[in-house]
N, CA, C and O of each residue as an XYZ file, in Angstrom:
888
protein
N      -5.511     16.354      5.969
C      -5.066     14.970      4.638
C      -4.136     15.635      3.510
O      -4.463     16.526      2.726
N      -2.927     15.001      3.616
C      -1.704     15.698      2.722
C      -1.984     15.243      1.211
O      -1.610     16.095      0.405
N      -2.515     14.179      0.679
C      -3.117     13.652     -0.158
C      -3.605     14.390     -0.973
O      -4.690     14.872     -0.649
N      -2.905     14.868     -2.638
C      -3.558     15.678     -2.907
C      -4.337     14.530     -4.203
O      -3.593     13.671     -4.676
N      -5.902     14.598     -4.728
C      -6.336     13.962     -6.001
C      -6.004     14.689     -6.924
O      -6.030     15.919     -6.910
N      -5.594     13.851     -7.982
C      -4.947     14.447     -9.230
C      -6.699     15.192    -10.158
O      -7.840     14.732    -10.142
N      -6.364     15.937    -10.562
C      -7.573     16.306    -11.276
C      -7.182     15.759    -12.731
O      -6.047     15.599    -13.179
N      -8.366     15.524    -13.331
C      -8.677     14.149    -14.303
C      -9.690     14.869    -15.618
O     -10.501     15.774    -15.425
N      -9.446     14.308    -16.772
C     -10.238     14.808    -17.830
C     -11.054     13.724    -18.245
O     -10.886     12.589    -17.798
N     -12.090     14.065    -19.228
C     -13.010     12.966    -19.189
C     -13.005     11.878    -19.933
O     -13.998     11.173    -20.112
N     -11.699     11.642    -20.491
C     -11.697     10.345    -21.525
C     -11.232      8.793    -19.869
O     -10.410      8.737    -18.955
N     -12.305      7.932    -20.361
C     -12.104      7.149    -18.879
C     -12.622      7.477    -18.106
O     -11.894      7.079    -17.196
N     -13.829      8.206    -17.401
C     -13.650      8.796    -16.377
C     -13.608      7.794    -15.063
O     -12.697      7.758    -14.237
N     -14.490      7.204    -15.064
C     -15.439      6.337    -14.230
C     -13.848      5.368    -13.853
O     -13.445      5.209    -12.700
N     -13.427      5.042    -14.587
C     -11.710      4.377    -14.440
C     -11.082      5.102    -13.511
O     -10.861      4.763    -12.349
N     -10.712      6.405    -14.196
C      -9.557      7.058    -13.610
C      -9.780      7.477    -12.000
O      -8.982      7.459    -11.063
N     -11.533      7.955    -12.081
C     -11.653      8.185    -10.698
C     -11.539      7.167     -9.596
O     -11.518      7.384     -8.385
N     -11.490      6.377    -10.031
C     -11.609      4.903     -9.327
C      -9.939      4.620     -8.544
O      -9.503      4.283     -7.444
N      -9.452      4.969     -9.782
C      -7.673      4.600     -9.831
C      -7.413      5.895     -8.874
O      -6.354      5.768     -8.260
N      -7.773      6.527     -8.725
C      -7.331      8.152     -7.833
C      -7.629      7.464     -6.942
O      -6.622      6.843     -6.602
N      -8.873      7.081     -6.055
C      -9.366      6.787     -4.974
C      -8.003      6.156     -4.482
O      -7.120      6.582     -3.737
N      -8.212      4.660     -5.372
C      -7.530      3.378     -4.680
C      -6.036      3.536     -4.310
O      -5.410      2.825     -3.524
N      -5.398      5.000     -5.285
C      -4.224      4.976     -4.906
C      -4.004      5.989     -3.587
O      -2.863      6.044     -3.130
N      -4.728      6.539     -3.159
C      -5.028      7.085     -2.027
C      -4.866      5.900     -0.846
O      -3.887      5.772     -0.112
N      -5.797      5.256     -0.849
C      -5.531      4.155     -0.266
C      -4.805      3.175     -0.180
O      -4.860      2.542      0.874
N      -4.091      2.822     -1.012
C      -2.851      1.634     -0.893
C      -1.616      3.105     -0.553
O      -1.022      3.179      0.522
N      -1.528      3.601     -1.091
C      -0.379      4.577     -0.538
C      -0.339      4.973      0.782
O       0.682      5.220      1.424
N      -1.857      5.047      1.300
C      -1.902      5.457      2.795
C      -2.347      6.623      3.094
O      -2.424      6.812      4.308
N      -2.608      7.318      2.559
C      -3.385      8.447      2.466
C      -4.639      9.180      3.410
O      -4.937     10.224      3.991
N      -5.181      7.644      3.056
C      -6.319      7.389      3.795
C      -6.204      6.490      4.862
O      -5.870      5.311      4.744
N      -6.662      7.417      6.549
C      -6.671      6.564      7.597
C      -7.538      5.897      8.061
O      -8.666      6.391      8.044
N      -7.369      4.613      8.613
C      -8.715      3.977      9.248
C      -9.512      5.032      9.749
O      -9.007      5.921     10.435
N     -10.806      5.008      9.445
C     -11.794      5.343     10.072
C     -11.927      7.394      9.385
O     -12.402      8.427      9.855
N     -11.452      7.147      8.552
C     -11.323      8.470      7.654
C     -12.886      8.551      7.072
O     -13.545      7.513      7.030
N     -13.313      9.499      6.736
C     -14.232      9.551      6.180
C     -14.378     10.336      5.274
O     -14.221     11.490      5.671
N     -14.649     10.245      4.037
C     -14.826     10.460      2.150
C     -16.359     11.057      1.972
O     -17.365     10.380      2.187
N     -16.368     12.169      1.628
C     -17.683     12.920      1.197
C     -17.407     12.967     -0.108
O     -16.341     13.489     -0.434
N     -18.421     12.365     -1.282
C     -18.471     12.332     -2.488
C     -18.372     13.539     -3.239
O     -17.981     13.567     -4.406
N     -18.868     14.954     -2.304
C     -19.075     15.986     -3.368
C     -17.715     16.869     -3.115
O     -17.216     17.636     -3.940
N     -17.400     16.695     -2.272
C     -15.692     16.803     -1.881
C     -14.852     16.720     -3.307
O     -14.363     17.484     -4.140
N     -15.021     15.085     -3.013
C     -13.978     14.468     -3.780
C     -14.361     15.036     -5.341
O     -13.544     15.435     -6.172
N     -15.459     14.978     -5.458
C     -15.813     15.429     -6.941
C     -15.540     17.056     -7.442
O     -15.395     17.548     -8.561
N     -15.540     17.478     -6.449
C     -14.703     18.756     -6.683
C     -13.368     19.226     -6.746
O     -12.934     20.193     -7.371
N     -12.615     18.210     -5.831
C     -11.199     18.152     -5.497
C     -10.801     17.716     -7.215
O     -10.174     18.514     -7.911
N     -11.278     16.308     -7.775
C     -11.145     15.454     -9.149
C     -11.709     16.633    -10.022
O     -10.835     16.864    -10.859
N     -12.623     17.365    -10.182
C     -12.958     18.130    -11.375
C     -14.249     17.639    -12.260
O     -14.644     17.909    -13.395
N     -14.698     16.831    -11.256
C     -15.539     16.126    -11.963
C     -17.144     16.070    -11.167
O     -17.367     16.685    -10.124
N     -18.017     15.346    -11.772
C     -19.570     15.373    -11.445
C     -19.176     14.153    -10.003
O     -18.201     13.416     -9.854
N     -20.338     14.359     -9.171
C     -20.665     13.401     -8.157
C     -21.062     11.737     -8.566
O     -20.964     10.920     -7.651
N     -21.428     11.338     -9.687
C     -21.851     10.315    -10.307
C     -20.494      9.518    -10.662
O     -20.613      8.405    -10.149
N     -19.346      9.613    -11.278
C     -18.070      8.819    -11.805
C     -17.585      8.479     -9.817
O     -17.471      7.322     -9.411
N     -17.413      9.487     -9.044
C     -17.512      9.188     -7.833
C     -17.916      8.386     -7.261
O     -17.263      7.444     -6.813
N     -19.258      8.590     -7.121
C     -20.234      7.698     -6.221
C     -19.592      6.183     -6.871
O     -18.999      5.366     -6.166
N     -19.838      6.011     -8.313
C     -19.592      4.550     -8.860
C     -18.241      4.103     -8.674
O     -18.175      2.874     -8.647
N     -17.279      4.618     -8.553
C     -15.687      4.143     -7.698
C     -15.977      4.112     -6.145
O     -15.393      3.255     -5.481
N     -16.750      4.901     -5.589
C     -16.802      4.274     -4.006
C     -17.448      3.024     -3.957
O     -16.781      2.005     -3.779
N     -18.654      2.986     -4.094
C     -19.685      2.009     -4.427
C     -18.614      0.628     -4.781
O     -18.738     -0.380     -4.085
N     -17.580      0.665     -5.889
C     -16.655     -0.093     -6.649
C     -15.898     -0.994     -5.271
O     -16.038     -2.158     -4.897
N     -15.036      0.183     -4.740
C     -14.194      0.130     -4.023
C     -14.923     -0.936     -2.175
O     -14.542     -1.750     -1.334
N     -15.919     -0.236     -2.492
C     -17.224     -0.791     -1.192
C     -17.193     -2.360     -1.360
O     -17.159     -3.140     -0.408
N     -17.209     -2.699     -2.595
C     -17.633     -3.941     -2.821
C     -16.285     -4.597     -2.508
O     -16.615     -5.481     -1.717
N     -15.253     -4.662     -2.633
C     -14.139     -5.094     -2.756
C     -13.778     -5.079     -1.323
O     -13.165     -6.097     -1.003
N     -13.953     -4.308     -0.443
C     -13.774     -4.108      1.058
C     -12.975     -3.280      1.646
O     -12.665     -3.173      2.833
N     -12.489     -2.375      0.201
C     -12.046     -1.390      0.725
C     -12.038      0.235      1.495
O     -11.172      1.033      1.854
N     -13.842      0.157      1.496
C     -14.357      1.239      1.961
C     -15.863      0.627      2.332
O     -16.465     -0.260      1.728
N     -16.339      1.466      3.657
C     -17.215      1.230      4.341
C     -18.393      2.416      3.950
O     -18.430      3.629      3.745
N     -19.168      1.448      3.980
C     -20.499      2.514      3.653
C     -21.472      2.128      4.477
O     -22.096      1.096      4.229
N     -21.819      3.071      5.835
C     -22.584      3.022      6.601
C     -23.709      3.744      6.452
O     -24.510      3.430      7.333
N     -24.182      4.682      5.632
C     -25.239      5.139      5.125
C     -24.927      6.182      3.980
O     -23.795      6.657      3.890
N     -25.671      6.442      3.335
C     -25.281      7.255      1.802
C     -24.476      8.474      2.181
O     -23.725      8.766      1.250
N     -24.359      9.295      3.216
C     -23.697      9.995      3.490
C     -22.629      9.761      4.506
O     -22.075     10.661      5.138
N     -22.376      8.460      4.617
C     -21.636      7.957      5.665
C     -20.489      6.695      5.174
O     -20.685      5.504      5.415
N     -19.363      7.190      4.497
C     -18.735      6.399      3.766
C     -16.944      6.727      4.788
O     -16.330      7.706      5.212
N     -16.788      5.422      4.764
C     -15.384      5.540      5.898
C     -14.662      4.396      5.343
O     -15.000      3.402      4.699
N     -13.472      4.891      5.836
C     -12.055      3.800      5.044
C     -12.586      3.065      6.672
O     -12.989      3.659      7.672
N     -12.376      1.433      6.419
C     -12.601      0.792      7.659
C     -12.263      0.688      8.163
O     -11.103      0.979      7.871
N     -12.337      0.299      9.343
C     -11.137     -0.525     10.978
C     -10.737     -2.063     10.579
O     -11.410     -3.069     10.802
N      -9.672     -1.992     10.035
C      -9.314     -3.628      9.600
C      -9.372     -4.499     10.961
O      -8.583     -4.516     11.906
N     -10.570     -5.219     10.743
C     -10.608     -6.595     11.872
C      -8.935     -7.499     12.284
O      -8.439     -8.153     11.365
N      -8.328     -7.466     13.407
C      -7.064     -8.178     13.264
C      -7.137     -9.679     12.713
O      -6.233    -10.312     12.167
N      -8.542    -10.116     13.016
C      -8.367    -11.396     12.022
C      -8.270    -11.371     10.675
O      -7.234    -11.837     10.202
N      -9.040    -10.970      9.981
C      -9.148    -10.284      8.383
C      -7.591     -9.892      7.893
O      -7.150    -10.100      6.763
N      -6.688     -9.128      9.278
C      -5.738     -8.255      8.755
C      -4.576     -9.571      8.986
O      -3.510     -9.336      8.417
N      -4.620    -10.751      9.644
C      -3.936    -11.352     10.153
C      -4.075    -12.737      8.848
O      -3.298    -13.670      8.649
N      -5.235    -12.422      8.211
C      -5.028    -13.326      7.016
C      -5.072    -12.908      5.616
O      -5.032    -13.655      4.638
N      -5.172    -11.431      5.627
C      -4.136    -10.406      4.627
C      -2.767    -10.986      4.783
O      -2.230    -11.570      3.842
N      -2.201    -10.845      5.920
C      -0.902    -11.062      5.780
C      -0.031    -12.215      5.747
O       1.189    -12.289      5.599
N      -1.066    -13.248      5.945
C      -0.585    -14.522      5.561
C      -0.572    -14.902      4.236
O      -0.055    -15.990      3.981
N      -1.074    -14.175      3.243
C      -1.252    -14.100      1.521
C      -0.101    -13.806      1.115
O       0.565    -14.488      0.336
N       0.314    -12.461      1.757
C       1.371    -11.319      1.419
C       2.362    -11.780      1.725
O       3.376    -11.224      1.301
N       2.512    -13.026      2.613
C       3.876    -13.766      2.801
C       4.449    -14.096      2.319
O       5.636    -13.790      2.207
N       3.399    -15.483      1.420
C       3.360    -15.744      0.328
C       3.749    -14.886     -1.046
O       4.843    -14.672     -1.570
N       2.767    -14.593     -1.311
C       3.320    -13.631     -2.711
C       4.211    -12.921     -2.765
O       4.967    -12.847     -3.734
N       4.326    -12.024     -1.367
C       5.219    -11.064     -1.541
C       6.571    -11.886     -1.556
O       7.476    -11.792     -2.384
N       6.510    -12.588     -0.617
C       7.814    -13.434     -0.995
C       8.226    -14.102     -2.262
O       9.366    -14.010     -2.717
N       7.111    -14.880     -2.904
C       7.183    -15.270     -4.071
C       7.948    -14.132     -4.873
O       9.122    -14.300     -5.202
N       7.158    -12.810     -5.219
C       7.885    -11.815     -6.198
C       9.270    -11.348     -6.024
O       9.905    -10.916     -6.987
N       9.885    -11.430     -4.560
C      11.020    -11.224     -4.061
C      11.898    -12.086     -4.541
O      12.933    -11.660     -5.054
N      11.659    -13.339     -4.464
C      12.170    -14.393     -5.248
C      12.654    -14.466     -6.553
O      13.746    -14.956     -6.841
N      11.717    -13.900     -7.497
C      11.611    -14.305     -8.656
C      12.424    -12.688     -9.019
O      12.749    -12.520    -10.195
N      12.702    -11.643     -8.095
C      12.751    -10.438     -8.736
C      14.585    -10.850     -8.581
O      15.409    -10.658     -9.475
N      14.852    -11.397     -7.316
C      16.277    -11.352     -7.275
C      16.843    -12.423     -8.549
O      17.936    -12.387     -9.113
N      15.861    -13.234     -8.744
C      16.603    -14.099    -10.015
C      16.780    -13.288    -11.414
O      17.664    -13.571    -12.224
N      15.784    -12.191    -11.609
C      15.888    -11.720    -12.851
C      16.206    -10.074    -12.703
O      16.114     -9.240    -13.604
N      16.550     -9.881    -11.510
C      16.826     -8.209    -11.783
C      17.782     -8.111    -12.559
O      18.483     -9.066    -12.894
N      17.958     -6.704    -13.018
C      19.042     -6.401    -14.140
C      19.699     -4.906    -13.430
O      18.977     -4.387    -12.579
N      20.773     -4.341    -13.687
C      21.425     -3.289    -12.668
C      20.786     -1.890    -12.678
O      21.016     -0.888    -12.000
N      19.774     -2.185    -13.818
C      18.492     -0.639    -13.725
C      17.458     -0.950    -12.331
O      17.228     -0.183    -11.396
N      17.032     -2.089    -12.514
C      16.264     -2.429    -11.628
C      16.762     -2.689    -10.195
O      15.919     -2.804     -9.305
N      18.119     -2.795     -9.897
C      18.774     -2.964     -8.733
C      19.042     -0.889     -8.252
O      18.853     -0.289     -7.193
N      19.413     -0.528     -9.286
C      19.505      1.035     -9.078
C      17.654      1.828     -8.328
O      17.577      2.585     -7.360
N      16.753      1.440     -8.966
C      15.638      2.095     -9.025
C      15.100      1.425     -7.154
O      14.288      2.064     -6.485
N      15.785      0.038     -6.608
C      15.235      0.148     -5.171
C      16.342      0.766     -4.473
O      16.033      1.089     -3.326
N      17.916      1.117     -4.909
C      18.770      1.831     -3.732
C      18.087      2.897     -4.206
O      17.660      3.699     -3.375
N      17.885      3.086     -5.363
C      17.219      5.224     -5.088
C      15.774      5.297     -3.953
O      15.437      6.166     -3.150
N      15.158      3.977     -4.323
C      13.596      4.179     -3.259
C      14.132      3.797     -1.850
O      13.519      4.342     -0.931
N      15.109      3.007     -1.508
C      15.433      2.772     -0.014
C      16.279      4.025      0.158
O      16.051      4.315      1.332
N      16.979      4.786     -0.236
C      17.841      5.820     -0.012
C      16.783      6.673      0.329
O      16.685      7.048      1.498
N      15.803      7.114     -0.702
C      14.288      8.126     -0.573
C      13.867      7.918      0.921
O      13.983      8.703      1.862
N      13.367      6.698      0.889
C      12.399      6.327      2.242
C      13.393      6.526      3.660
O      12.959      7.112      4.651
N      14.694      5.983      3.599
C      15.673      6.694      4.529
C      15.326      8.476      4.970
O      14.905      8.842      6.068
N      15.638      9.375      3.793
C      15.552     10.444      3.668
C      14.171     11.038      4.537
O      14.184     11.864      5.449
N      13.074     10.384      3.981
C      11.695     10.669      4.544
C      11.668     10.654      5.891
O      11.288     11.597      6.586
N      12.244      9.120      6.465
C      11.954      8.838      7.667
C      12.729      9.780      8.601
O      12.200     10.125      9.658
N      14.005     10.232      8.253
C      15.129     11.193      9.002
C      14.403     12.306      9.087
O      14.476     12.794     10.215
N      13.519     13.092      8.113
C      13.005     14.189      8.352
C      11.676     14.135      8.650
O      10.908     14.898      8.063
N      11.173     13.168      9.667
C       9.884     12.804      9.823
C       8.823     13.231      8.933
O       7.829     13.707      9.483
N       8.837     13.140      7.387
C       7.918     13.285      6.652
C       6.835     11.970      6.681
O       6.712     11.607      5.511
N       6.217     11.338      7.349
C       6.085      9.794      7.602
C       4.666      9.045      6.455
O       4.479      7.856      6.198
N       3.982     10.098      6.038
C       3.299     10.172      4.702
C       4.254      9.682      3.729
O       4.307      8.471      3.512
N       5.066     10.546      3.079
C       6.272     10.388      2.239
C       6.419      9.154      2.553
O       5.895      8.276      1.868
N       7.175      8.870      3.666
C       7.870      7.503      3.691
C       7.073      6.549      3.780
O       7.606      5.542      3.313
N       5.787      6.305      4.246
C       4.624      5.443      3.501
C       4.255      5.596      2.124
O       3.579      4.601      1.862
N       4.304      5.983      1.582
C       4.214      6.183     -0.023
C       5.316      5.582     -0.603
O       5.069      4.969     -1.643
N       6.759      5.587     -0.122
C       7.863      5.025     -0.731
C       7.818      3.682     -0.303
O       8.178      2.854     -1.140
N       7.447      3.257      0.844
C       6.999      1.844      0.928
C       6.589      1.368      0.409
O       7.211      0.376      0.029
N       5.294      1.542     -0.085
C       4.158      0.785     -0.404
C       5.285      0.797     -2.045
O       5.907     -0.263     -2.122
N       5.563      1.711     -3.157
C       6.075      1.757     -4.220
C       7.014      0.400     -4.622
O       6.993     -0.365     -5.586
N       8.224      0.526     -2.850
C       9.049     -0.693     -2.894
C       8.324     -2.305     -2.850
O       8.907     -3.264     -3.356
N       7.358     -2.395     -2.362
C       6.940     -3.546     -2.264
C       6.496     -3.793     -3.599
O       7.008     -4.691     -4.269
N       5.316     -2.851     -4.162
C       5.103     -3.468     -5.558
C       6.081     -3.639     -6.728
O       5.865     -4.318     -7.732
N       7.452     -2.759     -6.396
C       8.419     -2.700     -7.488
C       9.062     -4.022     -7.298
O       9.589     -4.185     -8.399
N       9.312     -4.939     -6.676
C       9.697     -6.380     -6.320
C       8.763     -7.118     -7.536
O       9.285     -7.669     -8.504
N       7.414     -7.043     -7.340
C       6.716     -7.841     -8.498
C       6.499     -7.259     -9.955
O       6.039     -7.853    -10.930
N       7.077     -5.558     -9.835
C       7.016     -5.114    -11.222
C       8.562     -5.396    -11.896
O       9.008     -4.783    -12.865
N       9.150     -6.294    -11.268
C      11.051     -6.359    -11.808
C      10.876     -8.024    -11.984
O      11.185     -8.555    -13.050
N      10.294     -8.892    -10.720
C       9.421    -10.342    -11.631
C       8.769    -10.098    -12.647
O       8.266    -11.103    -13.150
N       8.655     -9.550    -12.942
C       7.349     -9.133    -14.436
C       6.396    -10.220    -14.122
O       6.413    -11.312    -14.689
N       5.389     -9.803    -12.999
C       4.493    -11.039    -12.495
C       3.097     -9.798    -12.314
O       2.519     -9.479    -11.275
N       2.865     -9.302    -13.709
C       1.261     -8.593    -13.158
C       0.156     -9.741    -13.013
O      -0.577     -9.468    -12.063
N      -0.021    -10.327    -13.323
C      -0.722    -11.115    -12.296
C      -1.285    -11.119    -10.458
O      -2.275    -11.178     -9.729
N       0.095    -11.017    -10.476
C       0.598    -10.911     -8.876
C       0.541     -9.741     -8.051
O       0.382     -9.507     -6.853
N       0.761     -8.955     -9.317
C       0.632     -7.061     -8.627
C      -0.705     -6.718     -8.858
O      -0.972     -5.594     -8.432
N      -1.642     -7.315     -9.394
C      -2.938     -7.183     -9.408
C      -3.086     -7.796     -7.739
O      -3.385     -7.073     -6.789
N      -2.916     -8.692     -7.682
C      -3.489     -9.543     -6.648
C      -3.308     -8.397     -5.411
O      -4.148     -7.796     -4.741
N      -1.614     -8.367     -5.414
C      -1.425     -7.002     -4.404
C      -1.927     -5.993     -4.271
O      -1.991     -5.642     -3.093
N      -2.524     -5.017     -5.302
C      -2.927     -3.950     -5.700
C      -4.696     -4.547     -4.801
O      -5.092     -3.722     -3.978
N      -5.379     -5.501     -4.925
C      -6.324     -5.309     -4.078
C      -6.286     -5.584     -2.698
O      -7.234     -5.247     -1.989
N      -4.785     -6.457     -1.995
C      -4.393     -6.166     -0.851
C      -4.303     -4.882     -0.300
O      -5.071     -4.221      0.399
N      -3.375     -4.711     -0.695
C      -3.219     -3.094     -0.037
C      -4.090     -1.957     -0.323
O      -3.792     -0.788     -0.077
N      -5.496     -2.470     -1.007
C      -6.495     -1.379     -0.806
C      -6.611     -1.452      0.700
O      -6.563     -0.401      1.339
N      -6.784     -2.788      1.412
C      -7.195     -2.564      2.580
C      -5.568     -2.798      3.539
O      -5.729     -2.230      4.619
N      -4.715     -3.174      3.495
C      -3.187     -2.640      4.094
C      -2.839     -1.239      3.999
O      -2.385     -0.747      5.032
N      -2.953     -0.478      2.973
C      -2.463      0.587      3.023
C      -2.584      1.765      3.857
O      -1.666      2.442      4.319
N      -4.267      1.981      4.039
C      -4.283      2.511      5.582
C      -3.961      2.373      7.331
O      -3.896      3.194      8.247
N      -3.772      0.564      7.206
C      -3.366      0.107      8.460
C      -1.847      0.456      8.569
O      -1.474      1.135      9.526
N      -1.103      0.095      7.786
C       0.515      0.418      7.285
C       0.494      2.196      7.858
O       0.883      2.831      8.838
N      -0.045      2.397      6.869
C       0.023      4.409      7.118
C      -0.225      4.791      8.589
O       0.357      5.752      9.093
N      -1.270      3.874      9.401
C      -1.432      4.430     10.845
C      -0.543      4.116     11.837
O      -0.439      4.735     12.896
N       0.254      2.934     11.430
C       1.247      2.506     12.533
C       2.570      2.622     11.967
O       3.450      1.939     12.492
N       2.959      3.590     10.693
C       4.419      3.561     10.549
C       5.148      4.438     11.149
O       6.363      4.262     11.054
N       4.793      5.311     11.725
C       5.347      6.504     12.775
C       5.953      5.620     13.778
O       7.117      5.559     14.175
N       4.803      4.882     14.135
C       5.501      4.226     15.619
C       6.882      3.130     15.117
O       8.068      3.091     15.444
N       6.326      2.597     14.501
C       7.423      1.926     13.960
C       8.781      1.992     13.303
O       9.684      1.196     13.043
N       8.504      3.473     13.123
C      10.164      4.178     12.962
C      11.457      3.299     11.993
O      11.418      3.638     10.810
N      12.113      2.676     12.187
C      13.185      2.391     11.217
C      12.785      0.626     10.980
O      13.048      0.116      9.891
N      12.143     -0.206     12.094
C      11.372     -1.267     11.719
C      10.958     -1.450     10.679
O      10.903     -2.528     10.087
N      10.549     -0.231     10.254
C       9.332     -0.451      8.719
C      10.501     -0.630      7.250
O      10.418     -1.211      6.168
N      11.419      0.107      7.845
C      12.546     -0.282      6.575
C      14.002     -0.836      6.466
O      14.737     -0.816      5.479
N      14.297     -1.447      7.996
C      15.374     -1.757      8.233
C      15.857     -3.190      7.047
O      16.852     -3.321      6.335
N      14.745     -4.016      7.246
C      14.564     -5.298      6.788
C      14.646     -5.149      4.754
O      14.701     -6.090      3.962
N      14.623     -3.504      4.405
C      15.106     -3.582      2.954
C      16.224     -3.438      2.295
O      16.567     -3.615      1.126
N      16.631     -3.155      3.067
C      18.484     -2.946      2.893
C      18.685     -4.343      2.764
O      19.419     -4.750      1.863
N      17.971     -5.362      3.770
C      18.211     -7.172      3.465
C      18.568     -7.728      2.530
O      19.530     -8.442      2.245
N      16.697     -6.913      1.454
C      15.996     -7.599      0.269
C      17.055     -6.876     -0.670
O      17.627     -7.523     -1.547
N      17.329     -5.414     -0.456
C      17.762     -5.293     -1.765
C      19.453     -5.856     -2.089
O      19.918     -5.985     -3.221
N      20.170     -6.131     -0.835
C      21.151     -7.205     -0.506
C      21.507     -8.543     -1.408
O      22.463     -9.054     -1.990
N      20.049     -8.782     -1.130
C      20.063    -10.160     -1.646
C      19.725    -10.281     -2.681
O      19.898    -11.407     -3.145
N      18.909     -8.958     -3.833
C      18.800     -8.855     -4.816
C      19.919     -8.627     -5.656
O      19.964     -9.115     -6.785
N      20.867     -7.891     -5.170
C      22.656     -7.396     -5.762
C      22.686     -9.055     -5.911
O      22.703     -9.552     -7.037
N      22.689     -9.740     -4.922
C      23.472    -10.931     -5.220
C      22.945    -11.744     -6.019
O      23.642    -12.665     -6.444
N      21.913    -11.650     -6.331
C      20.959    -13.031     -7.182
C      20.398    -14.181     -6.164
O      20.215    -15.324     -6.583
N      20.195    -13.903     -5.116
C      20.062    -14.821     -3.671
C      18.401    -14.837     -3.533
O      17.739    -14.218     -2.699
N      17.953    -15.652     -4.506
C      16.254    -15.819     -4.450
C      15.655    -16.038     -3.204
O      14.879    -15.245     -2.671
N      16.114    -17.419     -2.604
C      16.087    -17.745     -1.120
C      16.087    -16.331     -0.157
O      15.039    -15.811      0.228
N      17.214    -15.892      0.106
C      17.279    -14.833      0.733
C      16.167    -13.588      0.487
O      15.548    -13.034      1.396
N      16.059    -13.287     -0.900
C      15.501    -12.376     -1.153
C      13.794    -12.467     -0.721
O      13.114    -11.515     -0.336
N      13.303    -13.987     -0.919
C      12.448    -14.123     -0.153
C      12.120    -13.841      1.431
O      11.229    -13.156      1.934
N      13.475    -14.852      2.210
C      13.397    -14.364      3.495
C      13.286    -13.047      3.835
O      12.494    -12.643      4.687
N      13.875    -12.504      3.350
C      13.919    -10.907      3.863
C      12.907    -10.249      3.932
O      12.844     -9.444      4.861
N      11.899    -10.340      3.097
C      10.837     -9.491      2.645
C       9.540     -9.970      3.566
O       8.677     -9.242      4.057
N       9.681    -11.611      3.662
C       8.975    -11.949      5.084
C       9.402    -11.532      5.714
O       8.688    -10.641      6.176
N      10.482    -11.597      6.241
C      10.462    -11.271      7.927
C       9.915     -9.537      7.691
O       9.061     -9.212      8.517
N      10.195     -8.745      6.969
C       9.840     -7.221      6.679
C       8.341     -6.975      6.998
O       7.955     -6.042      7.702
N       7.493     -7.938      6.390
C       6.233     -7.914      7.119
C       5.633     -8.640      8.094
O       4.470     -8.566      8.490
N       6.655     -9.458      8.508
C       6.121    -10.114     10.332
C       6.750     -9.314     10.661
O       6.265     -9.198     11.786
N       7.759     -8.340     10.609
C       8.288     -7.004     11.876
C       7.428     -6.228     11.845
O       7.104     -5.918     12.991
N       6.514     -5.421     10.634
C       5.603     -4.634     10.414
C       4.679     -4.464     10.732
O       4.012     -3.479     11.049
N       4.445     -6.316     10.622
C       3.427     -6.508     11.771
C       3.171     -6.441     12.373
O       2.029     -6.074     12.646
N       4.434     -6.888     13.449
C       4.809     -6.506     14.759
C       4.373     -4.862     15.625
O       4.122     -4.503     16.775
N       4.458     -4.366     14.554
C       4.131     -2.879     14.804
C       2.364     -2.975     14.906
O       1.506     -2.930     15.787
N       2.429     -3.114     13.608
C       0.735     -3.128     13.330
C      -0.223     -3.304     14.854
O      -0.870     -2.439     15.445
N      -0.025     -4.725     15.187
C      -0.879     -5.658     16.302
C      -0.319     -4.421     17.558
O      -1.322     -4.226     18.245
N       0.281     -3.967     17.842
C       0.600     -3.570     18.791
C       0.389     -2.075     18.950
O       0.540     -1.408     19.974
N      -0.118     -1.538     17.327
C      -0.370      0.079     17.678
C      -1.749      0.570     17.552
O      -2.305      1.546     17.048
N      -2.144     -0.666     18.317
C      -4.154     -0.066     18.548
C      -5.060      0.345     17.036
O      -6.255      0.635     16.969
N      -4.235      0.276     16.095
C      -4.822      0.375     14.903
C      -6.074     -0.881     14.268
O      -6.777     -0.899     13.257
N      -5.979     -1.402     14.903
C      -7.137     -2.624     14.216
C      -8.316     -2.795     15.349
O      -8.317     -2.264     16.460
N      -9.253     -3.606     14.837
C     -10.312     -4.202     15.296
C     -10.045     -5.292     15.874
O      -9.231     -6.145     15.517
N     -10.888     -5.288     16.999
C     -11.042     -6.685     18.106
C     -12.361     -7.139     17.318
O     -12.284     -8.324     16.996
N     -13.204     -6.697     17.037
C     -14.681     -7.232     16.425
C     -14.761     -7.955     15.530
O     -14.258     -7.652     14.448
N     -15.463     -9.205     15.737
C     -15.719    -10.361     14.733
C     -16.763     -9.895     13.841
O     -17.169    -10.621     12.933
């Protein structure tokens, strides 16, 4: 596992531990089926097992982790039906974020998006797929940040707890399919073309979804 959990201080401990594990899920550092060990996580983050256990239980409640037994905690393999439902929601919400971002984007916002696309391109060229997956997630969330829609971003956070591992598992197979529509999104935002930005991010989600659906990273179980 390439992801390094941050060591933490003990102010607001439970929330920090939760965010630490959630970030690993959202950024795709944890793959479907990966097993988490509470004591190992506690040692890596420099804390006791209690806040880690509490964070794990919270993530289980949110559908981001699967508690098979007290000693068997895993990143779930997402069911195809559930994936398609989440994708449908993302099409609506991320389309809205891109639409709004194109309307309000300032030059500094556009520069941040340009930097992310360039960094993602370099990571793909170097076959640094874990890094490329992480940058992909940051790009998507940046649209909601630019749009100044924190409620929407919070909803996306919950969706990406489940989507991050799936996208990570399929990212290498997707190659340039996973990034090419980011250029179209960026161009639309430069032109402040809200409809084009909305269409482009929706196409990005659909094209990436095609890779996911064909990559055998989902479960057919009901």
